PQR file of N, CA, C, O and H, with PARSE charges and radii, in Angstrom:
ATOM      1  N   UNK A   1     -18.491   3.130  23.896 -0.4000 1.5000
ATOM      2  CA  UNK A   1     -17.473   2.542  23.075 -0.0000 2.0000
ATOM      3  C   UNK A   1     -16.753   1.450  23.866  0.5500 1.7000
ATOM      4  O   UNK A   1     -16.389   1.657  25.023 -0.5500 1.4000
ATOM      5  N   UNK A   2     -16.553   0.310  23.251 -0.4000 1.5000
ATOM      6  CA  UNK A   2     -15.885  -0.809  23.893 -0.0000 2.0000
ATOM      7  C   UNK A   2     -14.376  -0.633  23.801  0.5500 1.7000
ATOM      8  O   UNK A   2     -13.833  -0.367  22.728 -0.5500 1.4000
ATOM      9  H   UNK A   2     -16.849   0.143  22.311  0.4000 1.0000
ATOM     10  N   UNK A   3     -13.711  -0.783  24.933 -0.4000 1.5000
ATOM     11  CA  UNK A   3     -12.254  -0.738  24.968 -0.0000 2.0000
ATOM     12  C   UNK A   3     -11.715  -2.156  24.847  0.5500 1.7000
ATOM     13  O   UNK A   3     -12.165  -3.064  25.546 -0.5500 1.4000
ATOM     14  H   UNK A   3     -14.151  -0.999  25.804  0.4000 1.0000
ATOM     15  N   UNK A   4     -10.759  -2.336  23.965 -0.4000 1.5000
ATOM     16  CA  UNK A   4     -10.135  -3.642  23.830 -0.0000 2.0000
ATOM     17  C   UNK A   4      -8.684  -3.464  23.435  0.5500 1.7000
ATOM     18  O   UNK A   4      -8.271  -2.403  22.966 -0.5500 1.4000
ATOM     19  H   UNK A   4     -10.393  -1.599  23.396  0.4000 1.0000
ATOM     20  N   UNK A   5      -7.919  -4.527  23.635 -0.4000 1.5000
ATOM     21  CA  UNK A   5      -6.521  -4.561  23.249 -0.0000 2.0000
ATOM     22  C   UNK A   5      -6.290  -5.939  22.663  0.5500 1.7000
ATOM     23  O   UNK A   5      -6.439  -6.942  23.362 -0.5500 1.4000
ATOM     24  H   UNK A   5      -8.254  -5.389  24.015  0.4000 1.0000
ATOM     25  N   UNK A   6      -5.930  -6.006  21.396 -0.4000 1.5000
ATOM     26  CA  UNK A   6      -5.820  -7.279  20.686 -0.0000 2.0000
ATOM     27  C   UNK A   6      -4.368  -7.546  20.292  0.5500 1.7000
ATOM     28  O   UNK A   6      -3.718  -6.710  19.664 -0.5500 1.4000
ATOM     29  H   UNK A   6      -5.809  -5.192  20.828  0.4000 1.0000
ATOM     30  N   UNK A   7      -3.874  -8.714  20.669 -0.4000 1.5000
ATOM     31  CA  UNK A   7      -2.568  -9.199  20.228 -0.0000 2.0000
ATOM     32  C   UNK A   7      -2.856 -10.384  19.312  0.5500 1.7000
ATOM     33  O   UNK A   7      -3.485 -11.356  19.729 -0.5500 1.4000
ATOM     34  H   UNK A   7      -4.401  -9.393  21.179  0.4000 1.0000
ATOM     35  N   UNK A   8      -2.402 -10.305  18.084 -0.4000 1.5000
ATOM     36  CA  UNK A   8      -2.744 -11.342  17.125 -0.0000 2.0000
ATOM     37  C   UNK A   8      -1.525 -11.820  16.361  0.5500 1.7000
ATOM     38  O   UNK A   8      -0.494 -11.147  16.334 -0.5500 1.4000
ATOM     39  H   UNK A   8      -1.891  -9.515  17.745  0.4000 1.0000
ATOM     40  N   UNK A   9      -1.645 -12.961  15.754 -0.4000 1.5000
ATOM     41  CA  UNK A   9      -0.589 -13.542  14.943 -0.0000 2.0000
ATOM     42  C   UNK A   9      -1.219 -14.309  13.803  0.5500 1.7000
ATOM     43  O   UNK A   9      -2.361 -14.050  13.424 -0.5500 1.4000
ATOM     44  H   UNK A   9      -2.483 -13.507  15.776  0.4000 1.0000
ATOM     45  N   UNK A  10      -0.482 -15.241  13.266 -0.4000 1.5000
ATOM     46  CA  UNK A  10      -0.960 -16.177  12.258 -0.0000 2.0000
ATOM     47  C   UNK A  10      -1.006 -15.585  10.850  0.5500 1.7000
ATOM     48  O   UNK A  10      -1.215 -16.329   9.891 -0.5500 1.4000
ATOM     49  H   UNK A  10       0.446 -15.450  13.574  0.4000 1.0000
ATOM     50  N   UNK A  11      -0.821 -14.291  10.696 -0.4000 1.5000
ATOM     51  CA  UNK A  11      -0.675 -13.670   9.381 -0.0000 2.0000
ATOM     52  C   UNK A  11       0.524 -12.742   9.473  0.5500 1.7000
ATOM     53  O   UNK A  11       0.558 -11.839  10.309 -0.5500 1.4000
ATOM     54  H   UNK A  11      -0.651 -13.687  11.474  0.4000 1.0000
ATOM     55  N   UNK A  12       1.501 -12.966   8.617 -0.4000 1.5000
ATOM     56  CA  UNK A  12       2.744 -12.191   8.647 -0.0000 2.0000
ATOM     57  C   UNK A  12       2.443 -10.696   8.602  0.5500 1.7000
ATOM     58  O   UNK A  12       1.704 -10.236   7.731 -0.5500 1.4000
ATOM     59  H   UNK A  12       1.473 -13.700   7.937  0.4000 1.0000
ATOM     60  N   UNK A  13       3.011  -9.936   9.537 -0.4000 1.5000
ATOM     61  CA  UNK A  13       2.755  -8.501   9.624 -0.0000 2.0000
ATOM     62  C   UNK A  13       3.213  -7.744   8.378  0.5500 1.7000
ATOM     63  O   UNK A  13       2.821  -6.592   8.190 -0.5500 1.4000
ATOM     64  H   UNK A  13       3.611 -10.310  10.245  0.4000 1.0000
ATOM     65  N   UNK A  14       4.030  -8.356   7.526 -0.4000 1.5000
ATOM     66  CA  UNK A  14       4.485  -7.669   6.307 -0.0000 2.0000
ATOM     67  C   UNK A  14       3.323  -7.351   5.376  0.5500 1.7000
ATOM     68  O   UNK A  14       3.456  -6.506   4.491 -0.5500 1.4000
ATOM     69  H   UNK A  14       4.348  -9.292   7.679  0.4000 1.0000
ATOM     70  N   UNK A  15       2.189  -8.013   5.563 -0.4000 1.5000
ATOM     71  CA  UNK A  15       1.011  -7.703   4.746 -0.0000 2.0000
ATOM     72  C   UNK A  15       0.450  -6.319   5.077  0.5500 1.7000
ATOM     73  O   UNK A  15      -0.391  -5.806   4.338 -0.5500 1.4000
ATOM     74  H   UNK A  15       2.081  -8.699   6.283  0.4000 1.0000
ATOM     75  N   UNK A  16       0.899  -5.712   6.166 -0.4000 1.5000
ATOM     76  CA  UNK A  16       0.437  -4.389   6.572 -0.0000 2.0000
ATOM     77  C   UNK A  16       1.316  -3.275   6.012  0.5500 1.7000
ATOM     78  O   UNK A  16       1.124  -2.110   6.358 -0.5500 1.4000
ATOM     79  H   UNK A  16       1.582  -6.129   6.766  0.4000 1.0000
ATOM     80  N   UNK A  17       2.270  -3.611   5.161 -0.4000 1.5000
ATOM     81  CA  UNK A  17       3.269  -2.663   4.674 -0.0000 2.0000
ATOM     82  C   UNK A  17       2.665  -1.358   4.151  0.5500 1.7000
ATOM     83  O   UNK A  17       3.182  -0.281   4.448 -0.5500 1.4000
ATOM     84  H   UNK A  17       2.426  -4.558   4.880  0.4000 1.0000
ATOM     85  N   UNK A  18       1.599  -1.438   3.391 -0.4000 1.5000
ATOM     86  CA  UNK A  18       0.984  -0.240   2.808 -0.0000 2.0000
ATOM     87  C   UNK A  18      -0.233   0.257   3.588  0.5500 1.7000
ATOM     88  O   UNK A  18      -0.974   1.107   3.095 -0.5500 1.4000
ATOM     89  H   UNK A  18       1.179  -2.313   3.150  0.4000 1.0000
ATOM     90  N   UNK A  19      -0.444  -0.253   4.780 -0.4000 1.5000
ATOM     91  CA  UNK A  19      -1.593   0.161   5.580 -0.0000 2.0000
ATOM     92  C   UNK A  19      -1.292   1.524   6.224  0.5500 1.7000
ATOM     93  O   UNK A  19      -0.380   1.625   7.045 -0.5500 1.4000
ATOM     94  H   UNK A  19       0.158  -0.943   5.181  0.4000 1.0000
ATOM     95  N   UNK A  20      -2.047   2.571   5.863 -0.4000 1.5000
ATOM     96  CA  UNK A  20      -1.767   3.913   6.396 -0.0000 2.0000
ATOM     97  C   UNK A  20      -2.247   4.120   7.832  0.5500 1.7000
ATOM     98  O   UNK A  20      -2.058   5.200   8.391 -0.5500 1.4000
ATOM     99  H   UNK A  20      -2.788   2.489   5.196  0.4000 1.0000
ATOM    100  N   UNK A  21      -2.858   3.116   8.431 -0.4000 1.5000
ATOM    101  CA  UNK A  21      -3.457   3.280   9.759 -0.0000 2.0000
ATOM    102  C   UNK A  21      -2.638   2.629  10.865  0.5500 1.7000
ATOM    103  O   UNK A  21      -3.181   2.234  11.896 -0.5500 1.4000
ATOM    104  H   UNK A  21      -3.012   2.238   7.976  0.4000 1.0000
ATOM    105  N   UNK A  22      -1.334   2.518  10.649 -0.4000 1.5000
ATOM    106  CA  UNK A  22      -0.489   1.924  11.668 -0.0000 2.0000
ATOM    107  C   UNK A  22       0.969   2.044  11.293  0.5500 1.7000
ATOM    108  O   UNK A  22       1.329   2.701  10.316 -0.5500 1.4000
ATOM    109  H   UNK A  22      -0.893   2.839   9.812  0.4000 1.0000
ATOM    110  N   UNK A  23       1.813   1.387  12.101 -0.4000 1.5000
ATOM    111  CA  UNK A  23       3.250   1.478  11.848 -0.0000 2.0000
ATOM    112  C   UNK A  23       3.957   0.251  12.418  0.5500 1.7000
ATOM    113  O   UNK A  23       3.436  -0.446  13.289 -0.5500 1.4000
ATOM    114  H   UNK A  23       1.520   0.854  12.895  0.4000 1.0000
ATOM    115  N   UNK A  24       5.164   0.009  11.896 -0.4000 1.5000
ATOM    116  CA  UNK A  24       6.033  -1.027  12.446 -0.0000 2.0000
ATOM    117  C   UNK A  24       6.809  -0.433  13.612  0.5500 1.7000
ATOM    118  O   UNK A  24       7.278   0.702  13.535 -0.5500 1.4000
ATOM    119  H   UNK A  24       5.587   0.575  11.188  0.4000 1.0000
ATOM    120  N   UNK A  25       6.943  -1.184  14.674 -0.4000 1.5000
ATOM    121  CA  UNK A  25       7.614  -0.666  15.858 -0.0000 2.0000
ATOM    122  C   UNK A  25       9.135  -0.718  15.754  0.5500 1.7000
ATOM    123  O   UNK A  25       9.821   0.116  16.345 -0.5500 1.4000
ATOM    124  H   UNK A  25       6.561  -2.106  14.737  0.4000 1.0000
ATOM    125  N   UNK A  26       9.667  -1.678  15.015 -0.4000 1.5000
ATOM    126  CA  UNK A  26      11.116  -1.869  14.960 -0.0000 2.0000
ATOM    127  C   UNK A  26      11.606  -2.183  13.549  0.5500 1.7000
ATOM    128  O   UNK A  26      12.470  -3.043  13.379 -0.5500 1.4000
ATOM    129  H   UNK A  26       9.110  -2.355  14.534  0.4000 1.0000
ATOM    130  N   UNK A  27      11.081  -1.516  12.552 -0.4000 1.5000
ATOM    131  CA  UNK A  27      11.516  -1.736  11.173 -0.0000 2.0000
ATOM    132  C   UNK A  27      10.863  -2.949  10.531  0.5500 1.7000
ATOM    133  O   UNK A  27       9.901  -3.505  11.061 -0.5500 1.4000
ATOM    134  H   UNK A  27      10.379  -0.817  12.690  0.4000 1.0000
ATOM    135  N   UNK A  28      11.394  -3.351   9.386 -0.4000 1.5000
ATOM    136  CA  UNK A  28      10.834  -4.494   8.651 -0.0000 2.0000
ATOM    137  C   UNK A  28      10.844  -5.753   9.499  0.5500 1.7000
ATOM    138  O   UNK A  28      11.711  -5.937  10.353 -0.5500 1.4000
ATOM    139  H   UNK A  28      12.175  -2.899   8.955  0.4000 1.0000
ATOM    140  N   UNK A  29       9.876  -6.612   9.253 -0.4000 1.5000
ATOM    141  CA  UNK A  29       9.738  -7.881   9.976 -0.0000 2.0000
ATOM    142  C   UNK A  29       9.693  -7.637  11.480  0.5500 1.7000
ATOM    143  O   UNK A  29      10.401  -8.289  12.248 -0.5500 1.4000
ATOM    144  H   UNK A  29       9.171  -6.463   8.559  0.4000 1.0000
ATOM    145  N   UNK A  30       8.861  -6.699  11.887 -0.4000 1.5000
ATOM    146  CA  UNK A  30       8.701  -6.425  13.314 -0.0000 2.0000
ATOM    147  C   UNK A  30       7.218  -6.312  13.649  0.5500 1.7000
ATOM    148  O   UNK A  30       6.361  -6.402  12.770 -0.5500 1.4000
ATOM    149  H   UNK A  30       8.286  -6.169  11.264  0.4000 1.0000
ATOM    150  N   UNK A  31       6.933  -6.117  14.910 -0.4000 1.5000
ATOM    151  CA  UNK A  31       5.560  -5.988  15.380 -0.0000 2.0000
ATOM    152  C   UNK A  31       4.924  -4.745  14.755  0.5500 1.7000
ATOM    153  O   UNK A  31       5.521  -3.669  14.728 -0.5500 1.4000
ATOM    154  H   UNK A  31       7.629  -6.044  15.625  0.4000 1.0000
ATOM    155  N   UNK A  32       3.700  -4.918  14.256 -0.4000 1.5000
ATOM    156  CA  UNK A  32       2.938  -3.819  13.664 -0.0000 2.0000
ATOM    157  C   UNK A  32       1.850  -3.421  14.651  0.5500 1.7000
ATOM    158  O   UNK A  32       1.243  -4.286  15.281 -0.5500 1.4000
ATOM    159  H   UNK A  32       3.214  -5.792  14.278  0.4000 1.0000
ATOM    160  N   UNK A  33       1.595  -2.113  14.795 -0.4000 1.5000
ATOM    161  CA  UNK A  33       0.546  -1.624  15.691 -0.0000 2.0000
ATOM    162  C   UNK A  33      -0.302  -0.592  14.942  0.5500 1.7000
ATOM    163  O   UNK A  33       0.214   0.191  14.144 -0.5500 1.4000
ATOM    164  H   UNK A  33       2.088  -1.410  14.283  0.4000 1.0000
ATOM    165  N   UNK A  34      -1.603  -0.605  15.210 -0.4000 1.5000
ATOM    166  CA  UNK A  34      -2.473   0.374  14.547 -0.0000 2.0000
ATOM    167  C   UNK A  34      -2.360   1.734  15.231  0.5500 1.7000
ATOM    168  O   UNK A  34      -1.733   1.857  16.283 -0.5500 1.4000
ATOM    169  H   UNK A  34      -2.022  -1.241  15.858  0.4000 1.0000
ATOM    170  N   UNK A  35      -2.966   2.745  14.632 -0.4000 1.5000
ATOM    171  CA  UNK A  35      -2.870   4.116  15.141 -0.0000 2.0000
ATOM    172  C   UNK A  35      -3.444   4.278  16.547  0.5500 1.7000
ATOM    173  O   UNK A  35      -2.972   5.122  17.309 -0.5500 1.4000
ATOM    174  H   UNK A  35      -3.476   2.644  13.777  0.4000 1.0000
ATOM    175  N   UNK A  36      -4.443   3.494  16.897 -0.4000 1.5000
ATOM    176  CA  UNK A  36      -5.042   3.583  18.231 -0.0000 2.0000
ATOM    177  C   UNK A  36      -4.235   2.830  19.286  0.5500 1.7000
ATOM    178  O   UNK A  36      -4.513   2.924  20.481 -0.5500 1.4000
ATOM    179  H   UNK A  36      -4.826   2.808  16.278  0.4000 1.0000
ATOM    180  N   UNK A  37      -3.232   2.084  18.826 -0.4000 1.5000
ATOM    181  CA  UNK A  37      -2.372   1.264  19.683 -0.0000 2.0000
ATOM    182  C   UNK A  37      -3.171   0.269  20.521  0.5500 1.7000
ATOM    183  O   UNK A  37      -2.881   0.040  21.695 -0.5500 1.4000
ATOM    184  H   UNK A  37      -3.006   2.008  17.855  0.4000 1.0000
ATOM    185  N   UNK A  38      -4.194  -0.320  19.879 -0.4000 1.5000
ATOM    186  CA  UNK A  38      -4.950  -1.365  20.569 -0.0000 2.0000
ATOM    187  C   UNK A  38      -4.991  -2.667  19.767  0.5500 1.7000
ATOM    188  O   UNK A  38      -5.618  -3.636  20.196 -0.5500 1.4000
ATOM    189  H   UNK A  38      -4.430  -0.134  18.925  0.4000 1.0000
ATOM    190  N   UNK A  39      -4.328  -2.698  18.607 -0.4000 1.5000
ATOM    191  CA  UNK A  39      -4.191  -3.925  17.824 -0.0000 2.0000
ATOM    192  C   UNK A  39      -2.714  -4.092  17.480  0.5500 1.7000
ATOM    193  O   UNK A  39      -2.102  -3.224  16.857 -0.5500 1.4000
ATOM    194  H   UNK A  39      -3.819  -1.911  18.259  0.4000 1.0000
ATOM    195  N   UNK A  40      -2.157  -5.225  17.898 -0.4000 1.5000
ATOM    196  CA  UNK A  40      -0.751  -5.543  17.636 -0.0000 2.0000
ATOM    197  C   UNK A  40      -0.685  -6.827  16.825  0.5500 1.7000
ATOM    198  O   UNK A  40      -1.306  -7.825  17.188 -0.5500 1.4000
ATOM    199  H   UNK A  40      -2.654  -5.930  18.404  0.4000 1.0000
ATOM    200  N   UNK A  41       0.063  -6.806  15.730 -0.4000 1.5000
ATOM    201  CA  UNK A  41       0.283  -8.007  14.917 -0.0000 2.0000
ATOM    202  C   UNK A  41       1.683  -8.513  15.229  0.5500 1.7000
ATOM    203  O   UNK A  41       2.674  -7.849  14.927 -0.5500 1.4000
ATOM    204  H   UNK A  41       0.568  -5.994  15.435  0.4000 1.0000
ATOM    205  N   UNK A  42       1.757  -9.702  15.839 -0.4000 1.5000
ATOM    206  CA  UNK A  42       3.016 -10.228  16.350 -0.0000 2.0000
ATOM    207  C   UNK A  42       3.704 -11.217  15.415  0.5500 1.7000
ATOM    208  O   UNK A  42       4.856 -11.576  15.656 -0.5500 1.4000
ATOM    209  H   UNK A  42       0.951 -10.241  16.084  0.4000 1.0000
ATOM    210  N   UNK A  43       3.041 -11.664  14.364 -0.4000 1.5000
ATOM    211  CA  UNK A  43       3.655 -12.619  13.441 -0.0000 2.0000
ATOM    212  C   UNK A  43       4.600 -11.854  12.521  0.5500 1.7000
ATOM    213  O   UNK A  43       4.157 -11.100  11.654 -0.5500 1.4000
ATOM    214  H   UNK A  43       2.104 -11.373  14.168  0.4000 1.0000
ATOM    215  N   UNK A  44       5.886 -12.049  12.711 -0.4000 1.5000
ATOM    216  CA  UNK A  44       6.895 -11.326  11.930 -0.0000 2.0000
ATOM    217  C   UNK A  44       7.573 -12.227  10.902  0.5500 1.7000
ATOM    218  O   UNK A  44       8.695 -11.956  10.475 -0.5500 1.4000
ATOM    219  H   UNK A  44       6.246 -12.661  13.415  0.4000 1.0000
ATOM    220  N   UNK A  45       6.886 -13.302  10.507 -0.4000 1.5000
ATOM    221  CA  UNK A  45       7.372 -14.163   9.440 -0.0000 2.0000
ATOM    222  C   UNK A  45       8.534 -15.051   9.816  0.5500 1.7000
ATOM    223  O   UNK A  45       9.440 -15.237   9.003 -0.5500 1.4000
ATOM    224  H   UNK A  45       5.974 -13.522  10.854  0.4000 1.0000
ATOM    225  N   UNK A  46       8.546 -15.611  11.021 -0.4000 1.5000
ATOM    226  CA  UNK A  46       9.694 -16.406  11.465 -0.0000 2.0000
ATOM    227  C   UNK A  46       9.928 -17.632  10.587  0.5500 1.7000
ATOM    228  O   UNK A  46      11.033 -18.174  10.586 -0.5500 1.4000
ATOM    229  H   UNK A  46       7.810 -15.460  11.681  0.4000 1.0000
ATOM    230  N   UNK A  47       8.940 -18.077   9.853 -0.4000 1.5000
ATOM    231  CA  UNK A  47       9.115 -19.221   8.961 -0.0000 2.0000
ATOM    232  C   UNK A  47       9.532 -18.826   7.555  0.5500 1.7000
ATOM    233  O   UNK A  47       9.693 -19.693   6.695 -0.5500 1.4000
ATOM    234  H   UNK A  47       8.042 -17.637   9.854  0.4000 1.0000
ATOM    235  N   UNK A  48       9.708 -17.549   7.306 -0.4000 1.5000
ATOM    236  CA  UNK A  48      10.063 -17.034   5.983 -0.0000 2.0000
ATOM    237  C   UNK A  48      11.497 -16.514   5.982  0.5500 1.7000
ATOM    238  O   UNK A  48      12.037 -16.206   7.045 -0.5500 1.4000
ATOM    239  H   UNK A  48       9.577 -16.845   8.004  0.4000 1.0000
ATOM    240  N   UNK A  49      12.129 -16.407   4.802 -0.4000 1.5000
ATOM    241  CA  UNK A  49      13.466 -15.822   4.751 -0.0000 2.0000
ATOM    242  C   UNK A  49      13.442 -14.398   5.335  0.5500 1.7000
ATOM    243  O   UNK A  49      12.534 -13.621   5.037 -0.5500 1.4000
ATOM    244  H   UNK A  49      11.691 -16.657   3.939  0.4000 1.0000
ATOM    245  N   UNK A  50      14.405 -14.071   6.137 -0.4000 1.5000
ATOM    246  CA  UNK A  50      14.549 -12.770   6.798 -0.0000 2.0000
ATOM    247  C   UNK A  50      13.481 -12.481   7.847  0.5500 1.7000
ATOM    248  O   UNK A  50      13.445 -11.379   8.395 -0.5500 1.4000
ATOM    249  H   UNK A  50      15.143 -14.702   6.379  0.4000 1.0000
ATOM    250  N   UNK A  51      12.616 -13.441   8.136 -0.4000 1.5000
ATOM    251  CA  UNK A  51      11.584 -13.241   9.151 -0.0000 2.0000
ATOM    252  C   UNK A  51      12.150 -13.404  10.549  0.5500 1.7000
ATOM    253  O   UNK A  51      13.264 -13.895  10.728 -0.5500 1.4000
ATOM    254  H   UNK A  51      12.645 -14.336   7.691  0.4000 1.0000
ATOM    255  N   UNK A  52      11.370 -12.988  11.537 -0.4000 1.5000
ATOM    256  CA  UNK A  52      11.797 -13.085  12.939 -0.0000 2.0000
ATOM    257  C   UNK A  52      10.657 -13.596  13.804  0.5500 1.7000
ATOM    258  O   UNK A  52       9.485 -13.483  13.445 -0.5500 1.4000
ATOM    259  H   UNK A  52      10.465 -12.590  11.392  0.4000 1.0000
ATOM    260  N   UNK A  53      11.014 -14.152  14.933 -0.4000 1.5000
ATOM    261  CA  UNK A  53      10.056 -14.542  15.953 -0.0000 2.0000
ATOM    262  C   UNK A  53       9.930 -13.360  16.912  0.5500 1.7000
ATOM    263  O   UNK A  53      10.940 -12.850  17.398 -0.5500 1.4000
ATOM    264  H   UNK A  53      11.966 -14.245  15.224  0.4000 1.0000
ATOM    265  N   UNK A  54       8.716 -12.926  17.184 -0.4000 1.5000
ATOM    266  CA  UNK A  54       8.496 -11.761  18.043 -0.0000 2.0000
ATOM    267  C   UNK A  54       7.749 -12.150  19.310  0.5500 1.7000
ATOM    268  O   UNK A  54       6.946 -13.083  19.322 -0.5500 1.4000
ATOM    269  H   UNK A  54       7.897 -13.341  16.789  0.4000 1.0000
ATOM    270  N   UNK A  55       8.034 -11.414  20.369 -0.4000 1.5000
ATOM    271  CA  UNK A  55       7.365 -11.610  21.647 -0.0000 2.0000
ATOM    272  C   UNK A  55       7.221 -10.237  22.301  0.5500 1.7000
ATOM    273  O   UNK A  55       8.104  -9.389  22.167 -0.5500 1.4000
ATOM    274  H   UNK A  55       8.686 -10.656  20.359  0.4000 1.0000
ATOM    275  N   UNK A  56       6.118 -10.018  23.003 -0.4000 1.5000
ATOM    276  CA  UNK A  56       5.918  -8.751  23.715 -0.0000 2.0000
ATOM    277  C   UNK A  56       5.487  -9.070  25.143  0.5500 1.7000
ATOM    278  O   UNK A  56       4.606  -9.902  25.361 -0.5500 1.4000
ATOM    279  H   UNK A  56       5.402 -10.707  23.112  0.4000 1.0000
ATOM    280  N   UNK A  57       6.102  -8.414  26.099 -0.4000 1.5000
ATOM    281  CA  UNK A  57       5.746  -8.587  27.504 -0.0000 2.0000
ATOM    282  C   UNK A  57       4.445  -7.827  27.759  0.5500 1.7000
ATOM    283  O   UNK A  57       4.395  -6.614  27.556 -0.5500 1.4000
ATOM    284  H   UNK A  57       6.818  -7.738  25.922  0.4000 1.0000
ATOM    285  N   UNK A  58       3.416  -8.506  28.190 -0.4000 1.5000
ATOM    286  CA  UNK A  58       2.118  -7.882  28.416 -0.0000 2.0000
ATOM    287  C   UNK A  58       2.128  -6.913  29.584  0.5500 1.7000
ATOM    288  O   UNK A  58       1.314  -5.991  29.624 -0.5500 1.4000
ATOM    289  H   UNK A  58       3.457  -9.491  28.355  0.4000 1.0000
ATOM    290  N   UNK A  59       3.031  -7.100  30.535 -0.4000 1.5000
ATOM    291  CA  UNK A  59       3.084  -6.216  31.693 -0.0000 2.0000
ATOM    292  C   UNK A  59       3.864  -4.933  31.431  0.5500 1.7000
ATOM    293  O   UNK A  59       3.484  -3.869  31.919 -0.5500 1.4000
ATOM    294  H   UNK A  59       3.693  -7.849  30.503  0.4000 1.0000
ATOM    295  N   UNK A  60       4.962  -5.024  30.657 -0.4000 1.5000
ATOM    296  CA  UNK A  60       5.826  -3.851  30.475 -0.0000 2.0000
ATOM    297  C   UNK A  60       5.801  -3.288  29.041  0.5500 1.7000
ATOM    298  O   UNK A  60       6.190  -2.141  28.817 -0.5500 1.4000
ATOM    299  H   UNK A  60       5.270  -5.889  30.261  0.4000 1.0000
ATOM    300  N   UNK A  61       5.346  -4.093  28.085 -0.4000 1.5000
ATOM    301  CA  UNK A  61       5.356  -3.658  26.693 -0.0000 2.0000
ATOM    302  C   UNK A  61       6.692  -3.847  26.002  0.5500 1.7000
ATOM    303  O   UNK A  61       6.841  -3.513  24.827 -0.5500 1.4000
ATOM    304  H   UNK A  61       5.030  -5.024  28.267  0.4000 1.0000
ATOM    305  N   UNK A  62       7.684  -4.393  26.743 -0.4000 1.5000
ATOM    306  CA  UNK A  62       9.008  -4.635  26.162 -0.0000 2.0000
ATOM    307  C   UNK A  62       8.894  -5.662  25.038  0.5500 1.7000
ATOM    308  O   UNK A  62       8.154  -6.639  25.154 -0.5500 1.4000
ATOM    309  H   UNK A  62       7.562  -4.664  27.698  0.4000 1.0000
ATOM    310  N   UNK A  63       9.633  -5.435  23.949 -0.4000 1.5000
ATOM    311  CA  UNK A  63       9.573  -6.302  22.776 -0.0000 2.0000
ATOM    312  C   UNK A  63      10.871  -7.093  22.646  0.5500 1.7000
ATOM    313  O   UNK A  63      11.958  -6.584  22.920 -0.5500 1.4000
ATOM    314  H   UNK A  63      10.234  -4.641  23.855  0.4000 1.0000
ATOM    315  N   UNK A  64      10.731  -8.361  22.219 -0.4000 1.5000
ATOM    316  CA  UNK A  64      11.874  -9.250  22.021 -0.0000 2.0000
ATOM    317  C   UNK A  64      11.763  -9.885  20.650  0.5500 1.7000
ATOM    318  O   UNK A  64      10.658 -10.166  20.185 -0.5500 1.4000
ATOM    319  H   UNK A  64       9.848  -8.774  21.997  0.4000 1.0000
ATOM    320  N   UNK A  65      12.885 -10.112  19.998 -0.4000 1.5000
ATOM    321  CA  UNK A  65      12.931 -10.763  18.689 -0.0000 2.0000
ATOM    322  C   UNK A  65      14.017 -11.812  18.682  0.5500 1.7000
ATOM    323  O   UNK A  65      15.044 -11.668  19.345 -0.5500 1.4000
ATOM    324  H   UNK A  65      13.783  -9.884  20.375  0.4000 1.0000
ATOM    325  N   UNK A  66      13.782 -12.875  17.924 -0.4000 1.5000
ATOM    326  CA  UNK A  66      14.794 -13.925  17.736 -0.0000 2.0000
ATOM    327  C   UNK A  66      14.912 -14.240  16.267  0.5500 1.7000
ATOM    328  O   UNK A  66      15.707 -15.097  15.881 -0.5500 1.4000
ATOM    329  H   UNK A  66      12.948 -12.992  17.385  0.4000 1.0000
TER
END
């Protein structure tokens, strides 16, 4: 089995709202992660109303929002 860790953007994470195979880390308009914790969706809709800009530190996993 191939091990990978994917950080992705470009599609607002709100599209994952009804996805049963993951969760939001910090509520609405936040980083979404799948159940295996190897896929992170970082696009939190910063160009949309109520959206945020998200960043995650690759070394510590700390999350930042603006």
